[in-house]
C-alpha positions as CSV (number, residue, x, y, z in Angstrom):
1,M,-3.4,7.1,4.1
2,E,-6.9,8.4,4.4
3,G,-6.9,6.7,8.0
4,C,-4.5,8.7,9.2
5,T,-6.0,12.1,8.0
6,I,-9.4,10.8,9.4
7,A,-7.5,9.7,13.1
8,Q,-5.7,13.2,12.9
9,A,-9.3,15.3,12.7
10,A,-10.7,12.8,15.5
11,Y,-8.0,13.7,17.6
12,L,-8.0,17.0,17.0
13,N,-11.8,17.1,18.4
14,G,-11.6,14.8,20.6
15,V,-13.4,12.0,19.1
16,P,-13.0,8.6,19.6
17,L,-12.0,6.6,16.1
18,V,-10.9,2.9,15.6
19,V,-9.6,2.2,11.4
20,V,-10.1,-1.1,10.2
21,R,-7.5,-1.4,6.8
22,A,-7.8,-4.1,4.5
23,I,-4.3,-5.1,2.4
24,S,-5.0,-6.4,-1.0
25,D,-1.5,-7.0,-2.3
26,K,0.1,-8.8,-0.5
27,P,2.1,-11.1,-2.1
28,C,0.5,-14.9,-2.5
29,A,1.5,-18.6,-2.8
30,E,1.7,-19.5,-5.8
31,G,-1.6,-20.6,-6.9
32,R,-3.1,-18.5,-4.6
33,V,-4.0,-15.6,-6.3
34,V,-7.5,-14.3,-5.4
35,D,-8.8,-11.7,-8.0
36,Y,-9.9,-8.4,-6.5
37,N,-13.7,-9.2,-7.3
38,T,-13.2,-12.0,-4.7
39,F,-10.6,-10.3,-2.5
40,E,-13.4,-7.1,-2.0
41,K,-16.4,-9.5,-1.0
42,K,-13.8,-11.2,1.8
43,A,-12.5,-7.9,2.9
44,A,-15.8,-6.3,3.8
45,C,-17.2,-9.8,5.0
46,D,-14.3,-9.2,7.4
47,C,-14.8,-6.0,8.3
48,A,-18.4,-5.7,9.2
49,R,-17.4,-9.1,11.5
50,I,-14.8,-6.9,13.2
51,A,-17.5,-4.2,13.2
52,A,-20.5,-6.2,14.8
53,R,-18.0,-7.4,17.2
54,M,-17.0,-4.0,18.3
55,V,-20.7,-2.9,18.8
56,K,-21.2,-6.1,21.4
57,L,-18.4,-3.9,23.5
């Protein structure tokens, strides 16, 4: 939701934008439930990895 508002403002001002999101509420198979703190760390690392690859482009 927040990404849409930021994207609209960027579009209206001619600013390129990429929004990277992590979905934290997907259903997991039994025994694969991840607590929020573990998920948050993984999501942060994944987003940092994506950003680093984009900078290399």
